[in-house]
C-alpha positions as CSV (number, residue, x, y, z in Angstrom):
1,M,12.9,-61.6,107.2
2,A,11.3,-65.0,107.3
3,A,8.9,-65.8,104.5
4,A,5.2,-66.0,105.5
5,P,4.0,-69.5,105.9
6,R,2.4,-71.0,102.8
7,P,-1.4,-71.1,103.1
8,D,-2.8,-74.5,103.8
9,L,-5.4,-75.5,101.2
10,L,-7.4,-77.9,103.5
11,D,-7.5,-75.2,106.2
12,R,-8.8,-72.7,103.7
13,L,-11.4,-75.1,102.5
14,A,-12.5,-75.7,106.1
15,V,-12.9,-72.0,106.7
16,R,-15.1,-71.6,103.6
17,T,-17.2,-74.5,104.7
18,A,-17.6,-73.0,108.2
19,E,-18.6,-69.7,106.7
20,R,-21.3,-71.3,104.6
21,E,-22.6,-73.2,107.6
22,S,-22.8,-70.0,109.7
23,A,-24.8,-68.4,106.9
24,Q,-27.2,-71.5,107.1
25,L,-26.3,-72.3,103.4
26,L,-24.6,-75.6,104.0
27,R,-25.5,-78.4,101.6
28,R,-26.3,-81.7,103.3
29,L,-26.7,-85.2,101.9
30,R,-29.9,-87.1,102.4
31,T,-29.8,-90.8,102.0
32,I,-32.8,-92.4,100.3
33,E,-33.1,-96.0,101.5
34,H,-35.7,-97.1,99.0
35,A,-37.7,-95.6,96.1
36,D,-41.1,-96.8,94.9
37,G,-42.3,-94.5,92.1
38,P,-42.7,-91.1,93.7
39,W,-42.5,-92.6,97.2
40,L,-39.2,-92.3,99.0
41,E,-38.2,-94.0,102.2
42,C,-35.8,-91.9,104.3
43,G,-34.9,-92.1,107.9
44,G,-37.5,-94.7,108.5
45,R,-40.2,-92.5,107.0
46,R,-42.2,-92.9,103.8
47,L,-42.3,-89.5,102.0
48,L,-44.1,-88.5,98.8
49,G,-41.4,-86.9,96.6
50,F,-41.9,-83.8,94.5
51,C,-38.2,-83.2,93.9
52,S,-36.9,-85.8,91.4
53,N,-36.3,-85.4,87.7
54,D,-38.1,-88.6,86.8
55,Y,-40.6,-86.6,84.7
56,L,-42.1,-89.5,82.7
57,G,-42.0,-92.0,85.5
58,L,-39.6,-94.3,83.6
59,A,-36.9,-94.9,86.2
60,Q,-38.6,-98.0,87.5
61,H,-40.4,-99.1,84.4
62,P,-40.3,-103.0,84.1
63,Q,-39.0,-102.8,80.5
64,V,-36.2,-100.5,81.4
65,I,-35.2,-102.7,84.4
66,A,-35.5,-105.8,82.2
67,A,-33.2,-104.4,79.6
68,F,-30.6,-103.5,82.2
69,K,-30.7,-107.0,83.8
70,R,-30.5,-108.8,80.5
71,V,-27.3,-107.0,79.3
72,A,-25.8,-107.1,82.8
73,D,-26.3,-110.9,82.8
74,D,-24.8,-111.2,79.4
75,E,-22.0,-108.6,79.5
76,G,-21.4,-107.8,83.1
77,V,-21.6,-104.4,84.6
78,G,-18.6,-102.2,83.7
79,S,-17.6,-101.4,80.1
80,T,-14.0,-101.8,81.4
81,S,-12.5,-99.1,79.0
82,A,-12.9,-95.8,77.3
83,H,-15.0,-95.8,74.1
84,L,-12.0,-95.4,71.8
85,I,-10.2,-98.5,73.2
86,C,-12.6,-101.4,73.8
87,G,-15.4,-99.8,75.8
88,H,-17.8,-99.0,73.0
89,R,-20.3,-101.9,72.8
90,A,-23.2,-102.7,70.6
91,E,-25.6,-101.3,73.2
92,H,-23.8,-97.9,73.0
93,A,-24.0,-97.9,69.2
94,A,-27.7,-98.8,69.2
95,L,-28.5,-96.1,71.7
96,E,-26.6,-93.4,69.7
97,E,-28.5,-94.4,66.6
98,A,-31.8,-94.1,68.3
99,L,-31.0,-90.7,69.9
100,A,-29.9,-89.3,66.6
101,A,-33.1,-90.4,64.9
102,W,-35.3,-89.1,67.7
103,T,-33.7,-85.7,67.7
104,G,-33.5,-85.5,63.9
105,R,-29.7,-85.4,63.7
106,A,-27.2,-87.3,61.6
107,R,-25.3,-88.7,64.6
108,A,-25.1,-88.8,68.4
109,L,-22.2,-89.3,70.8
110,L,-22.6,-90.6,74.4
111,F,-21.0,-89.1,77.4
112,S,-21.0,-90.4,81.0
113,T,-22.7,-87.3,82.4
114,G,-24.3,-84.1,81.2
115,Y,-21.6,-82.1,82.9
116,M,-18.9,-83.9,81.0
117,A,-20.8,-83.5,77.7
118,N,-21.0,-79.7,78.0
119,L,-17.3,-79.5,79.1
120,G,-16.3,-81.6,76.2
121,V,-18.3,-79.7,73.6
122,L,-17.2,-76.2,74.6
123,Q,-13.6,-77.3,75.1
124,A,-13.5,-78.9,71.7
125,L,-15.3,-76.1,69.8
126,L,-13.9,-73.0,71.4
127,E,-10.4,-71.6,71.5
128,R,-8.7,-68.7,73.2
129,G,-9.8,-65.5,71.4
130,D,-13.2,-66.9,70.5
131,L,-16.5,-65.5,72.0
132,C,-19.0,-67.5,74.0
133,V,-22.3,-65.8,74.8
134,Q,-24.6,-67.4,77.4
135,D,-27.8,-66.8,79.4
136,K,-27.0,-65.8,83.0
137,L,-29.2,-68.7,84.3
138,N,-27.4,-71.4,82.3
139,H,-26.4,-74.5,84.1
140,A,-23.0,-74.4,85.8
141,C,-21.4,-76.9,83.4
142,L,-22.0,-74.6,80.4
143,L,-20.3,-71.7,82.2
144,D,-17.4,-74.0,83.3
145,G,-17.0,-75.3,79.8
146,A,-16.6,-71.8,78.4
147,Q,-14.0,-70.9,81.1
148,L,-12.1,-74.2,80.4
149,S,-11.9,-73.4,76.7
150,G,-10.2,-70.1,77.3
151,A,-12.8,-68.2,75.1
152,E,-14.2,-64.8,76.2
153,L,-17.4,-65.5,78.2
154,K,-20.2,-62.9,78.0
155,R,-23.4,-63.5,79.9
156,Y,-26.7,-61.8,79.0
157,P,-29.6,-61.1,81.4
158,H,-32.0,-64.1,81.4
159,A,-33.8,-64.6,78.1
160,D,-32.8,-61.1,76.9
161,V,-32.3,-61.6,73.1
162,A,-31.5,-58.0,72.5
163,A,-28.7,-58.1,75.1
164,A,-27.4,-61.3,73.5
165,A,-27.4,-59.5,70.1
166,R,-25.3,-56.6,71.5
167,Q,-22.8,-59.1,73.0
168,L,-22.4,-60.9,69.7
169,A,-22.2,-57.7,67.8
170,S,-19.4,-56.4,70.1
171,R,-16.9,-58.9,68.5
172,R,-17.9,-59.7,65.0
173,D,-14.2,-60.6,64.3
174,A,-14.4,-63.6,66.6
175,A,-15.7,-67.1,66.1
176,A,-18.8,-67.2,68.3
177,L,-21.0,-69.7,70.1
178,L,-24.2,-68.9,71.8
179,A,-25.1,-71.5,74.4
180,T,-28.4,-71.7,76.3
181,D,-30.4,-74.1,78.4
182,G,-33.6,-75.2,76.6
183,V,-35.5,-75.5,79.9
184,F,-33.9,-73.7,82.8
185,S,-33.3,-76.1,85.7
186,M,-34.2,-73.7,88.6
187,D,-36.8,-71.4,86.9
188,G,-38.5,-74.0,84.7
189,D,-39.1,-71.6,81.9
190,T,-38.1,-72.2,78.3
191,A,-35.5,-70.2,76.3
192,P,-36.6,-68.0,73.4
193,L,-35.1,-70.4,71.0
194,R,-36.7,-69.2,67.8
195,E,-35.4,-65.6,68.4
196,L,-32.0,-66.9,69.5
197,A,-31.8,-69.1,66.4
198,A,-32.6,-66.1,64.1
199,L,-30.0,-64.0,65.9
200,C,-27.3,-66.6,65.4
201,T,-28.2,-66.9,61.7
202,R,-27.8,-63.1,61.3
203,E,-24.6,-63.0,63.3
204,H,-23.1,-66.2,61.8
205,A,-22.8,-67.7,65.3
206,T,-23.3,-71.3,66.3
207,L,-26.2,-72.1,68.6
208,M,-25.9,-74.8,71.2
209,V,-28.9,-75.9,73.3
210,D,-28.6,-77.9,76.6
211,D,-32.0,-79.7,76.6
212,A,-31.5,-81.8,79.8
213,H,-34.9,-80.8,81.1
214,G,-36.8,-80.7,77.8
215,L,-36.0,-84.0,76.1
216,G,-38.9,-86.4,76.5
217,V,-41.2,-83.8,78.0
218,L,-41.7,-81.1,75.3
219,G,-42.5,-81.5,71.7
220,E,-45.1,-83.6,69.9
221,R,-42.7,-86.6,69.8
222,G,-40.9,-85.7,73.0
223,G,-38.0,-84.4,71.0
224,G,-37.6,-81.5,73.5
225,S,-37.6,-77.7,73.5
226,V,-35.9,-77.5,70.1
227,E,-38.7,-79.6,68.5
228,A,-41.4,-77.7,70.4
229,A,-39.9,-74.5,68.9
230,G,-40.1,-75.9,65.4
231,L,-36.4,-75.8,64.9
232,G,-34.1,-78.4,63.4
233,S,-30.4,-79.2,63.1
234,R,-29.8,-76.3,60.7
235,E,-30.9,-73.7,63.3
236,V,-29.6,-75.6,66.3
237,P,-26.5,-77.5,65.1
238,V,-25.3,-78.5,68.6
239,L,-27.8,-80.3,70.8
240,M,-27.0,-81.8,74.2
241,A,-29.4,-83.7,76.5
242,T,-29.2,-86.1,79.4
243,L,-30.5,-89.6,80.0
244,G,-31.0,-89.1,83.7
245,K,-34.1,-86.8,83.7
246,A,-37.2,-87.8,81.7
247,L,-35.6,-91.1,80.6
248,G,-34.9,-92.2,84.2
249,C,-31.4,-93.5,83.6
250,A,-28.0,-91.8,83.6
251,G,-25.6,-90.3,81.1
252,A,-25.9,-87.8,78.3
253,F,-25.4,-87.3,74.6
254,V,-24.5,-84.7,72.0
255,A,-26.3,-84.9,68.7
256,G,-25.5,-83.1,65.5
257,S,-23.8,-83.4,62.1
258,V,-21.3,-86.0,61.1
259,D,-18.6,-83.4,61.2
260,L,-19.6,-82.3,64.7
261,I,-19.6,-85.8,66.2
262,E,-16.4,-86.8,64.4
263,G,-14.7,-83.7,65.7
264,L,-15.9,-84.4,69.3
265,T,-14.6,-87.9,69.0
266,Q,-11.2,-86.5,68.2
267,F,-11.0,-83.5,70.6
268,A,-13.5,-83.7,73.4
269,R,-11.3,-84.7,76.3
270,P,-14.1,-85.8,78.8
271,Y,-15.1,-88.3,76.1
272,I,-11.7,-89.5,75.1
273,Y,-10.3,-90.1,78.6
274,T,-13.3,-91.6,80.4
275,T,-14.5,-95.1,80.9
276,A,-17.7,-95.6,78.8
277,M,-21.0,-96.0,80.6
278,P,-22.0,-99.6,81.4
279,P,-23.5,-101.3,78.4
280,A,-26.4,-102.4,80.6
281,L,-27.2,-98.8,81.3
282,A,-27.1,-98.0,77.6
283,A,-29.6,-100.8,77.0
284,A,-31.8,-99.5,79.7
285,A,-31.7,-96.0,78.2
286,L,-32.6,-97.4,74.8
287,A,-35.7,-99.0,76.3
288,A,-36.6,-95.7,77.9
289,V,-36.2,-93.8,74.6
290,Q,-38.5,-96.3,72.9
291,L,-41.1,-96.0,75.7
292,A,-40.9,-92.2,75.7
293,Q,-41.7,-92.2,72.0
294,A,-44.4,-94.8,72.0
295,E,-46.2,-93.9,75.2
296,S,-47.2,-90.3,74.5
297,W,-49.8,-90.5,77.2
298,R,-47.0,-89.9,79.7
299,R,-46.4,-86.4,78.3
300,D,-50.1,-85.8,78.2
301,K,-50.6,-86.9,81.8
302,L,-47.7,-84.8,82.9
303,G,-49.1,-81.8,81.1
304,A,-52.5,-82.2,82.8
305,L,-50.8,-82.5,86.2
306,I,-48.8,-79.3,85.6
307,E,-52.0,-77.4,84.6
308,R,-53.8,-78.8,87.7
309,F,-51.0,-77.7,90.0
310,R,-50.7,-74.2,88.5
311,Q,-54.4,-73.6,88.5
312,G,-54.6,-74.7,92.2
313,A,-51.6,-72.5,93.0
314,R,-53.2,-69.5,91.4
315,Q,-56.4,-70.1,93.4
316,L,-54.2,-70.1,96.6
317,G,-52.3,-67.0,95.5
318,L,-49.0,-68.8,95.6
319,P,-46.1,-67.0,93.9
320,L,-45.1,-69.5,91.3
321,L,-42.6,-68.5,88.6
322,P,-44.0,-68.6,85.0
323,S,-43.2,-72.2,83.9
324,A,-45.0,-74.7,81.6
325,S,-42.5,-77.4,82.3
326,A,-42.4,-80.1,85.0
327,I,-40.3,-77.7,87.1
328,Q,-42.6,-75.5,89.2
329,P,-40.6,-73.1,91.4
330,L,-42.3,-71.4,94.3
331,R,-40.1,-68.4,95.1
332,L,-39.9,-67.5,98.8
333,G,-37.0,-65.0,98.7
334,D,-35.3,-65.7,102.0
335,A,-33.1,-68.8,102.4
336,Q,-34.5,-69.6,105.9
337,A,-38.0,-69.2,104.6
338,A,-37.3,-71.8,102.0
339,L,-35.8,-74.2,104.6
340,D,-38.7,-73.7,106.9
341,A,-41.3,-74.3,104.2
342,A,-39.5,-77.5,103.1
343,Q,-39.4,-78.8,106.7
344,A,-43.0,-78.0,107.2
345,L,-43.9,-80.0,104.1
346,E,-41.8,-82.9,105.3
347,Q,-43.7,-83.0,108.5
348,R,-46.8,-83.5,106.4
349,G,-45.1,-86.4,104.5
350,L,-43.9,-84.5,101.4
351,L,-40.3,-84.1,100.2
352,V,-39.6,-80.9,98.3
353,G,-36.2,-79.4,97.7
354,A,-35.3,-76.0,99.2
355,I,-33.0,-74.2,96.7
356,R,-30.8,-71.5,98.3
357,P,-27.8,-69.4,97.3
358,P,-25.4,-69.9,95.7
359,T,-27.4,-72.2,93.5
360,V,-29.8,-69.3,92.9
361,P,-29.0,-65.6,93.5
362,A,-29.4,-64.1,96.9
363,G,-33.0,-63.2,97.7
364,Q,-34.4,-65.8,95.2
365,A,-34.5,-68.9,97.4
366,R,-37.4,-71.2,96.5
367,L,-39.0,-74.5,96.7
368,R,-38.2,-76.4,93.5
369,I,-41.3,-78.5,93.0
370,T,-41.1,-81.1,90.2
371,L,-44.0,-83.1,88.9
372,S,-43.9,-86.5,87.2
373,A,-46.3,-88.7,85.2
374,A,-45.9,-91.1,88.1
375,H,-47.9,-88.7,90.3
376,S,-51.6,-88.9,90.6
377,E,-54.1,-86.0,90.6
378,E,-54.8,-86.8,94.3
379,Q,-51.2,-86.5,95.1
380,V,-50.9,-83.1,93.4
381,D,-54.0,-82.0,95.4
382,Q,-52.3,-83.3,98.6
383,L,-49.3,-81.1,97.8
384,L,-51.6,-78.1,97.2
385,D,-53.3,-78.6,100.5
386,A,-50.0,-78.7,102.2
387,L,-48.7,-75.6,100.5
388,A,-52.0,-73.8,101.6
389,S,-51.2,-74.7,105.2
390,L,-47.7,-73.1,105.2
391,P,-47.7,-70.2,107.7
392,A,-46.9,-66.6,106.4
393,P,-44.5,-65.4,105.4
394,A,-43.3,-68.9,104.2
395,A,-46.0,-69.1,101.6
396,A,-45.3,-65.6,100.5
397,R,-48.7,-65.2,99.0
398,G,-48.9,-62.4,96.4
């Protein structure tokens, strides 16, 4: 009997893509031709964006741009090598020192992306036979990092500290890491960090926080969700955050003890085997860090806009999820309802992301509204007026 033909990988991928398209869940690229603060030009139209992560409005700050230009003029664009060969420049070192000081850690280590940082940390810390406990709503890179490590991955219901405790207690013989987002990227709420820290202390587990959406936004000094919770390096020994959200740049870092950073330098493969970020980008990020610390009015303004938006949404009866962060999700349930709502807003000149499965669970499609210190009160009111005009059931008023 002749052997069955070997499955073709490209054909299989095409079938999966077609299935997603038939379910109206296909992701599509949108090309932005020009950005001017919160204004985005796309397809010849000028749209007011409520979907970027530029929470402090620093992406186009003149000092950030000037720092990038100055180093690009002096050093060129690419770093030309991995950090451990000849890619680690003075700009990288200065940024790492500033990030360590800002977050109250001994040292920091730069990665090219947040995804790579989380893969690197979990792959370096965990081994087969270890235990990794994670919130079910953690970012995909934390889940992927645990799977890459070979450790046993257990996921607890969102923000359920008691469930996390049961999972840690189920394997007290194993080395354990509990990893959580600080601010959850799709729901906008904050993890119960104080309770999780106390749990990890009791269970002798290591706590890791991904604070991509908290750094710069939360805390008196902008140190993020860990600072806002009153925790330090003893309670949260592994801290990851990105440079592409509130800081308006790109890249990421891990901050912690000397031993942690030295260990990651030796064993974090996404760090070792990747070209370092451009030194001009590191210089721009350093300028953004300095601005985020010095100009606290940006956090104050963002907080006022968040409160204005939530108060207006309450008056309209809109079903916002409970979030005090810049991420304000409006849950609509059905994926088509989310698409229809986003299209209706775009017709009124507003760009808001429709988030659908598999990014969020089935039945939890939403508009992911994000606010920025670059927005004005009038622009927030414009968004509220547009949301009020959405036809039922798109607005899903509760």
